[in-house]
Structure formats: C-alpha cells, structure tokens
C-alpha positions as a LaTeX table, in Angstrom:
\begin{tabular}{lrrr}
\hline
Residue & $x$ (\AA) & $y$ (\AA) & $z$ (\AA) \\
\hline
Met1 & 14.10 & $-0.13$ & 13.98 \\
Ala2 & 11.90 & 1.04 & 11.10 \\
Ala3 & 14.91 & 1.94 & 8.94 \\
Phe4 & 16.56 & $-1.36$ & 9.89 \\
Ser5 & 13.57 & $-3.46$ & 8.82 \\
Arg6 & 13.20 & $-1.46$ & 5.57 \\
Ser7 & 16.86 & $-2.15$ & 4.85 \\
Tyr8 & 16.46 & $-5.92$ & 5.35 \\
Val9 & 13.26 & $-6.22$ & 3.29 \\
Ser10 & 14.77 & $-4.10$ & 0.51 \\
Trp11 & 17.94 & $-6.18$ & 0.47 \\
Val12 & 16.02 & $-9.49$ & 0.23 \\
Tyr13 & 13.94 & $-8.09$ & $-2.64$ \\
Asn14 & 17.02 & $-6.90$ & $-4.54$ \\
Glu15 & 18.76 & $-10.22$ & $-3.90$ \\
Thr16 & 15.91 & $-12.65$ & $-4.66$ \\
Ser17 & 13.09 & $-10.60$ & $-6.32$ \\
Asp18 & 10.85 & $-11.88$ & $-3.50$ \\
Trp19 & 9.27 & $-10.08$ & $-0.57$ \\
Ala20 & 10.64 & $-10.78$ & 2.90 \\
Thr21 & 9.01 & $-10.94$ & 6.29 \\
Trp22 & 10.82 & $-8.88$ & 8.95 \\
Glu23 & 10.33 & $-11.79$ & 11.40 \\
Pro24 & 11.01 & $-14.44$ & 8.73 \\
Gly25 & 10.54 & $-17.39$ & 11.08 \\
Asp26 & 6.84 & $-16.54$ & 11.31 \\
Pro27 & 4.44 & $-18.14$ & 8.81 \\
Val28 & 2.77 & $-16.03$ & 6.13 \\
Asn29 & 0.05 & $-17.96$ & 4.32 \\
Val30 & $-1.08$ & $-17.94$ & 0.73 \\
Gly31 & $-4.28$ & $-15.91$ & 0.74 \\
Asp32 & $-3.22$ & $-13.69$ & 3.62 \\
Ile33 & $-4.42$ & $-10.10$ & 3.26 \\
Gly34 & $-2.71$ & $-7.20$ & 4.98 \\
Tyr35 & $-0.45$ & $-4.24$ & 4.44 \\
Phe36 & 3.15 & $-3.07$ & 4.65 \\
Asp37 & 3.63 & $-0.47$ & 7.35 \\
Arg38 & 6.14 & 2.35 & 6.97 \\
Ser39 & 8.94 & 0.00 & 8.07 \\
Leu40 & 7.94 & $-2.53$ & 5.35 \\
Lys41 & 6.80 & $-5.01$ & 7.98 \\
Phe42 & 3.84 & $-7.05$ & 6.71 \\
Thr43 & 0.84 & $-6.97$ & 9.04 \\
Gln44 & $-2.00$ & $-9.42$ & 8.48 \\
Ala45 & $-5.45$ & $-7.81$ & 8.58 \\
Asp46 & $-7.75$ & $-10.32$ & 6.86 \\
Thr47 & $-7.79$ & $-13.67$ & 5.06 \\
Ala48 & $-8.95$ & $-14.97$ & 1.72 \\
Ala49 & $-11.03$ & $-17.56$ & 3.60 \\
Arg50 & $-13.19$ & $-14.81$ & 5.12 \\
Leu51 & $-13.44$ & $-12.96$ & 1.83 \\
Leu52 & $-14.57$ & $-16.07$ & $-0.07$ \\
Gly53 & $-16.48$ & $-17.75$ & 2.72 \\
Asn54 & $-14.29$ & $-20.85$ & 2.37 \\
Pro55 & $-10.56$ & $-21.70$ & 2.28 \\
Pro56 & $-8.72$ & $-20.67$ & $-0.90$ \\
Asp57 & $-7.54$ & $-23.31$ & $-3.38$ \\
Val58 & $-3.78$ & $-23.73$ & $-2.77$ \\
Tyr59 & $-1.42$ & $-25.90$ & $-4.78$ \\
Gln60 & 2.27 & $-26.79$ & $-4.67$ \\
Arg61 & 4.09 & $-25.03$ & $-7.49$ \\
His62 & 7.57 & $-26.52$ & $-7.15$ \\
Arg63 & 10.20 & $-27.57$ & $-4.65$ \\
Val64 & 13.02 & $-25.27$ & $-3.62$ \\
Gly65 & 16.58 & $-26.22$ & $-2.70$ \\
Arg66 & 18.94 & $-24.71$ & $-0.16$ \\
Arg67 & 20.25 & $-21.24$ & $-1.00$ \\
Leu68 & 22.64 & $-18.92$ & 0.80 \\
His69 & 22.61 & $-15.15$ & 0.21 \\
Tyr70 & 24.64 & $-12.49$ & 1.96 \\
Ser71 & 25.47 & $-8.86$ & 1.30 \\
Ser72 & 29.20 & $-8.85$ & 0.69 \\
Arg73 & 29.78 & $-5.11$ & 0.37 \\
Tyr74 & 30.57 & $-4.34$ & 4.01 \\
Phe75 & 31.27 & $-7.82$ & 5.39 \\
Ser76 & 34.65 & $-9.31$ & 6.12 \\
Val77 & 34.20 & $-13.10$ & 5.96 \\
Thr78 & 36.70 & $-15.60$ & 7.36 \\
Ser79 & 36.48 & $-19.35$ & 7.89 \\
Lys80 & 38.33 & $-22.07$ & 9.75 \\
Val81 & 38.02 & $-25.83$ & 9.98 \\
Gly82 & 38.51 & $-27.96$ & 13.07 \\
Val83 & 37.78 & $-31.50$ & 14.23 \\
Gly84 & 34.12 & $-32.46$ & 13.90 \\
Ala85 & 32.02 & $-35.62$ & 13.85 \\
Pro86 & 33.72 & $-38.83$ & 12.65 \\
Gly87 & 34.75 & $-38.33$ & 9.04 \\
Met88 & 33.65 & $-34.71$ & 9.09 \\
Ala89 & 35.19 & $-31.34$ & 9.88 \\
Ala90 & 33.66 & $-28.62$ & 12.03 \\
Ala91 & 33.61 & $-25.45$ & 9.97 \\
Glu92 & 33.18 & $-21.98$ & 11.42 \\
Val93 & 32.39 & $-18.96$ & 9.27 \\
Thr94 & 32.67 & $-15.52$ & 10.87 \\
Phe95 & 31.06 & $-12.39$ & 9.43 \\
Val96 & 32.38 & $-9.04$ & 10.69 \\
Leu97 & 30.65 & $-5.85$ & 9.60 \\
Lys98 & 33.06 & $-3.13$ & 8.55 \\
Arg99 & 30.37 & $-0.42$ & 8.48 \\
Gly100 & 26.72 & 0.21 & 7.67 \\
Glu101 & 24.33 & $-2.75$ & 7.64 \\
Gly102 & 24.73 & $-6.36$ & 6.59 \\
His103 & 22.33 & $-9.24$ & 5.92 \\
Val104 & 22.48 & $-13.00$ & 5.49 \\
Leu105 & 19.65 & $-15.31$ & 4.39 \\
Gln106 & 19.83 & $-19.08$ & 4.13 \\
Ile107 & 16.71 & $-20.76$ & 2.78 \\
Gly108 & 16.42 & $-24.46$ & 3.59 \\
Lys109 & 14.67 & $-27.10$ & 1.55 \\
Gly110 & 11.00 & $-26.50$ & 1.06 \\
Ile111 & 8.20 & $-25.82$ & $-1.37$ \\
Cys112 & 6.65 & $-22.89$ & $-3.20$ \\
Glu113 & 2.88 & $-22.72$ & $-2.76$ \\
Gly114 & 0.54 & $-20.81$ & $-5.05$ \\
Leu115 & $-3.07$ & $-19.74$ & $-5.20$ \\
Lys116 & $-5.23$ & $-21.43$ & $-7.84$ \\
Asn117 & $-8.34$ & $-19.26$ & $-7.65$ \\
Glu118 & $-6.47$ & $-15.96$ & $-7.89$ \\
Arg119 & $-8.97$ & $-14.31$ & $-10.24$ \\
Glu120 & $-11.89$ & $-15.34$ & $-8.03$ \\
Leu121 & $-10.20$ & $-13.67$ & $-5.07$ \\
Leu122 & $-9.53$ & $-10.46$ & $-6.98$ \\
Glu123 & $-13.18$ & $-10.35$ & $-8.02$ \\
Ala124 & $-14.14$ & $-10.77$ & $-4.36$ \\
Ala125 & $-11.68$ & $-8.03$ & $-3.38$ \\
Lys126 & $-13.28$ & $-5.72$ & $-5.95$ \\
Arg127 & $-16.74$ & $-6.34$ & $-4.48$ \\
Ala128 & $-15.39$ & $-5.80$ & $-0.97$ \\
Leu129 & $-13.78$ & $-2.53$ & $-2.04$ \\
Ile130 & $-17.10$ & $-1.23$ & $-3.38$ \\
Ala131 & $-18.78$ & $-2.33$ & $-0.12$ \\
Glu132 & $-16.15$ & $-0.33$ & 1.85 \\
Asp133 & $-14.82$ & $-3.61$ & 3.26 \\
Trp134 & $-11.40$ & $-3.59$ & 1.52 \\
Cys135 & $-8.68$ & $-1.26$ & 2.78 \\
Leu136 & $-7.04$ & 0.51 & $-0.17$ \\
Ser137 & $-3.56$ & $-0.19$ & 1.22 \\
Trp138 & $-4.13$ & $-3.94$ & 1.58 \\
Ile139 & $-2.19$ & $-6.51$ & $-0.41$ \\
Leu140 & $-3.13$ & $-10.09$ & $-1.31$ \\
Ile141 & $-0.38$ & $-12.72$ & $-1.11$ \\
Cys142 & $-0.66$ & $-15.37$ & $-3.84$ \\
Glu143 & 2.65 & $-17.26$ & $-3.47$ \\
Arg144 & 4.93 & $-18.15$ & $-0.60$ \\
Thr145 & 8.06 & $-20.16$ & 0.11 \\
Val146 & 7.70 & $-22.65$ & 2.98 \\
Val147 & 10.95 & $-24.09$ & 4.33 \\
Asp148 & 12.02 & $-26.68$ & 6.86 \\
Gly149 & 15.14 & $-24.86$ & 8.02 \\
Gly150 & 17.56 & $-22.01$ & 7.51 \\
Phe151 & 18.11 & $-18.64$ & 9.13 \\
Ala152 & 18.25 & $-14.90$ & 8.58 \\
Val153 & 20.61 & $-12.35$ & 10.10 \\
Ala154 & 20.44 & $-8.56$ & 10.01 \\
Cys155 & 23.15 & $-6.55$ & 11.74 \\
Arg156 & 24.34 & $-2.97$ & 11.87 \\
Gly157 & 27.25 & $-0.94$ & 13.14 \\
Gln158 & 31.00 & $-1.27$ & 12.73 \\
Gly159 & 32.34 & $-4.38$ & 14.45 \\
Ala160 & 29.02 & $-6.24$ & 14.73 \\
Ser161 & 29.85 & $-9.89$ & 14.15 \\
Phe162 & 28.47 & $-13.39$ & 14.23 \\
Thr163 & 29.86 & $-16.87$ & 13.73 \\
Met164 & 28.01 & $-19.74$ & 12.05 \\
Gly165 & 28.95 & $-23.41$ & 12.27 \\
Ala166 & 28.50 & $-26.49$ & 10.07 \\
Asn167 & 29.81 & $-30.02$ & 9.69 \\
Val168 & 31.44 & $-30.51$ & 6.27 \\
Glu169 & 33.75 & $-32.93$ & 4.53 \\
Pro170 & 37.33 & $-31.98$ & 5.41 \\
Gln171 & 38.30 & $-31.01$ & 1.86 \\
Ala172 & 35.13 & $-29.08$ & 1.05 \\
Leu173 & 34.55 & $-25.56$ & 2.31 \\
Ser174 & 32.99 & $-23.24$ & $-0.24$ \\
His175 & 29.94 & $-20.99$ & $-0.61$ \\
Gly176 & 28.07 & $-23.75$ & $-2.46$ \\
Val177 & 28.90 & $-26.40$ & 0.13 \\
Leu178 & 27.89 & $-24.17$ & 3.03 \\
Ala179 & 24.60 & $-23.39$ & 1.32 \\
Gln180 & 23.81 & $-27.11$ & 1.02 \\
Val181 & 24.87 & $-28.38$ & 4.44 \\
Gly182 & 23.18 & $-25.61$ & 6.36 \\
Leu183 & 24.66 & $-23.32$ & 8.97 \\
His184 & 23.68 & $-22.65$ & 12.56 \\
Met185 & 24.45 & $-19.72$ & 14.85 \\
Leu186 & 27.29 & $-20.24$ & 17.31 \\
Arg187 & 27.77 & $-16.75$ & 18.75 \\
Ser188 & 27.26 & $-13.08$ & 17.98 \\
Asp189 & 28.46 & $-9.72$ & 19.22 \\
Gly190 & 27.03 & $-6.22$ & 18.77 \\
His191 & 23.73 & $-5.24$ & 17.15 \\
Val192 & 22.74 & $-8.55$ & 15.53 \\
Asn193 & 19.18 & $-9.79$ & 14.85 \\
His194 & 18.98 & $-13.52$ & 14.20 \\
Trp195 & 16.06 & $-15.79$ & 13.28 \\
Glu196 & 16.12 & $-19.57$ & 12.94 \\
Phe197 & 13.61 & $-21.20$ & 10.57 \\
Asp198 & 11.70 & $-24.38$ & 11.28 \\
Thr199 & 8.78 & $-26.20$ & 9.66 \\
Asp200 & 6.29 & $-23.79$ & 8.05 \\
Ser201 & 8.58 & $-20.77$ & 8.31 \\
Thr202 & 8.00 & $-18.28$ & 5.50 \\
Pro203 & 11.18 & $-16.31$ & 4.79 \\
Thr204 & 9.85 & $-14.93$ & 1.50 \\
Phe205 & 6.60 & $-14.54$ & $-0.42$ \\
Asp206 & 5.74 & $-13.40$ & $-3.92$ \\
Arg207 & 3.01 & $-12.55$ & $-6.43$ \\
Val208 & 1.47 & $-9.76$ & $-4.41$ \\
Trp209 & $-1.56$ & $-7.79$ & $-5.61$ \\
Arg210 & $-2.63$ & $-4.28$ & $-4.53$ \\
Val211 & $-4.91$ & $-1.45$ & $-5.63$ \\
Arg212 & $-3.04$ & 0.70 & $-8.14$ \\
Pro213 & $-1.49$ & 3.59 & $-6.16$ \\
Arg214 & $-2.60$ & 6.24 & $-8.69$ \\
Leu215 & $-6.23$ & 5.34 & $-7.86$ \\
Ile216 & $-6.02$ & 5.50 & $-4.06$ \\
Asp217 & $-6.46$ & 9.24 & $-3.51$ \\
Arg218 & $-9.30$ & 9.30 & $-6.02$ \\
Leu219 & $-11.09$ & 6.39 & $-4.36$ \\
Tyr220 & $-10.46$ & 7.77 & $-0.86$ \\
Gly221 & $-11.68$ & 11.19 & $-1.96$ \\
Asp222 & $-8.70$ & 13.03 & $-0.48$ \\
Ser223 & $-4.95$ & 12.68 & 0.00 \\
Ala224 & $-4.24$ & 9.46 & 1.89 \\
Glu225 & $-0.50$ & 10.07 & 2.29 \\
Trp226 & $-0.54$ & 10.64 & 6.06 \\
Val227 & $-3.50$ & 8.45 & 6.96 \\
Gln228 & $-2.82$ & 5.19 & 8.79 \\
Pro229 & $-2.65$ & 2.34 & 6.22 \\
Asp230 & $-5.49$ & 0.41 & 7.84 \\
Glu231 & $-7.83$ & 3.43 & 7.77 \\
Val232 & $-7.87$ & 4.14 & 4.02 \\
Tyr233 & $-11.10$ & 2.86 & 2.45 \\
Tyr234 & $-13.19$ & 3.75 & $-0.56$ \\
Arg235 & $-15.53$ & 6.61 & 0.38 \\
Pro236 & $-18.33$ & 6.88 & $-2.21$ \\
Gly237 & $-19.60$ & 10.07 & $-0.59$ \\
Arg238 & $-16.25$ & 11.80 & $-1.12$ \\
Ser239 & $-14.88$ & 10.03 & $-4.20$ \\
Ser240 & $-15.51$ & 11.14 & $-7.78$ \\
Thr241 & $-15.46$ & 7.46 & $-8.74$ \\
Thr242 & $-18.85$ & 5.81 & $-8.40$ \\
Pro243 & $-19.47$ & 2.15 & $-7.50$ \\
Ala244 & $-20.63$ & 1.65 & $-11.10$ \\
Asn245 & $-17.31$ & 3.07 & $-12.35$ \\
Ile246 & $-15.41$ & 0.56 & $-10.21$ \\
Glu247 & $-17.66$ & $-2.31$ & $-11.26$ \\
Ala248 & $-16.89$ & $-1.49$ & $-14.91$ \\
Met249 & $-13.11$ & $-1.60$ & $-14.36$ \\
Lys250 & $-11.14$ & $-4.63$ & $-15.49$ \\
Leu251 & $-9.23$ & $-6.31$ & $-12.69$ \\
Arg252 & $-5.86$ & $-5.16$ & $-14.06$ \\
Glu253 & $-7.13$ & $-1.60$ & $-14.23$ \\
Leu254 & $-7.97$ & $-1.68$ & $-10.53$ \\
Phe255 & $-5.21$ & $-3.95$ & $-9.18$ \\
Glu256 & $-1.52$ & $-4.47$ & $-9.98$ \\
Ser257 & 1.18 & $-7.01$ & $-9.18$ \\
Gly258 & 4.89 & $-7.06$ & $-9.95$ \\
Phe259 & 5.61 & $-3.79$ & $-8.15$ \\
Ser260 & 8.91 & $-3.33$ & $-6.33$ \\
Val261 & 10.04 & $-2.23$ & $-2.88$ \\
Ala262 & 11.13 & 1.07 & $-4.40$ \\
Ser263 & 7.47 & 1.90 & $-5.15$ \\
Leu264 & 6.51 & 1.82 & $-1.46$ \\
\hline
\end{tabular}
C-alpha cells in the first residue's frame, strides 16, 4: 500500500503541481502542521491555532472550476451514450488498465484558501523549534483547495477497470464536457480505490513549508534517516548549532517551500 500511495501522490504532483492527500475526501486545513510518512501520506500532528494561541488568518484566494485529470499511458478508455433524463443522454466512460498503475482525479467547483499571517507562523515555528517543540520533519500547509464534489481513483494491475457515468447533451461527449458535468462511479472490478468528494473535501493542497533538509542532521545532532518522522527534534545538547545560531537565521535560511515530491 505504501508504494501505491506514493504513486498516487507523485502522479497528482506531476499532473497539477499540487500536493495530494491519499484519502482525498478528508479535509486538510490551512494551518495544519504534520508530516509525510514514507508512503507520502500526510499525517496531522499539530495546528497553527495551538502554535499561535489563536486561529490563523485565512482568506479566499480565488475560485476553482471543474477539472478532470487522468493518466493516459496505461489506460484504455471507451465511452458509450444511452437514453438518459429528458433531453439528455446517459454517458458511460470505462477505464481499463492495461498494466501498471492508473489514476483519475476530478476536482469539482470550489475555492482556494490561503494563509494571511504566513510569516508570523514561521516565526512561531522557529521559536517552537528552539524550544524543542517543533518536529524537524513537520510541514506547514499554507494553501488548500476546497471542493464541493468530484472524485479520485487509483487502481493497479492488468485488467483493473471502472466505469463512470454522467448525463450530457446527446451531441456532446468530450473530455472538456465530462470535466464540467461531473462523473460518478457506476461499477468497478479488480484492485480499484475510489473516493467521492463532498463539501469541504481537500483533494490537493499547496504552499508547504519545511525545515531545510540539509539542516536536519545538524540540528538533530546525528543522522535522522532511520528515525521515525515524529521523533526528530532539535537537540541542543547534541547539535553543533546553538539556539542563538538558530535565532540569528533568516526564515528562508531555516525553512523552504516549493520543494517537490522527488525530494522526499
């Protein structure tokens, strides 16, 4: 399952430049603090509200429209149209996996939320790190996409298949049309994971901050490669970096954003 979840999260990142949640129907909030485990599943460990002592300042960045993404390399995709609601046709789209793994993501209408007091939170994270209250593997989520519908599918193995349905105008059946009308799962066969989104689902998030990886072993005072992610903290008694050294660092010297899945 670990390799399967890594594959899905990596695919979403390469497709959208956003981070994905392995259970994308679950909400991930702006200001959530946690870590990626070895399967790239995000695990919440703390919140910005606790760090600051009050809720973070969140604002709506922009609205998002429906989008449909799927990995076409190993999929065979067929469609058919039958009788649907009055004036509409019932479309069915079947995805059959020829080999390997395949993924589909439809993001419904929604909004992109962002964090206003980002710098304030990073300053608080810096203080918490010095106080041995910030895990060096933690990340801070500063943007998220919140949708009111859609779905995600991850499947593996030759012959795994699933069929999605939608009501469309009889003459219109294209990738763009299917992305706009929305699809729903009708049936599946084989090793298929499927998640439906509803209000407050968070299929993707973005603008993620973390301690720069090149600093972690130095701050931990030893190699942290095989230590559990939630057990790696600054250890002033073992580290060659003093609290005063950390205090003197600029935020972008200590933290980074814009890193990719390939760096994990």
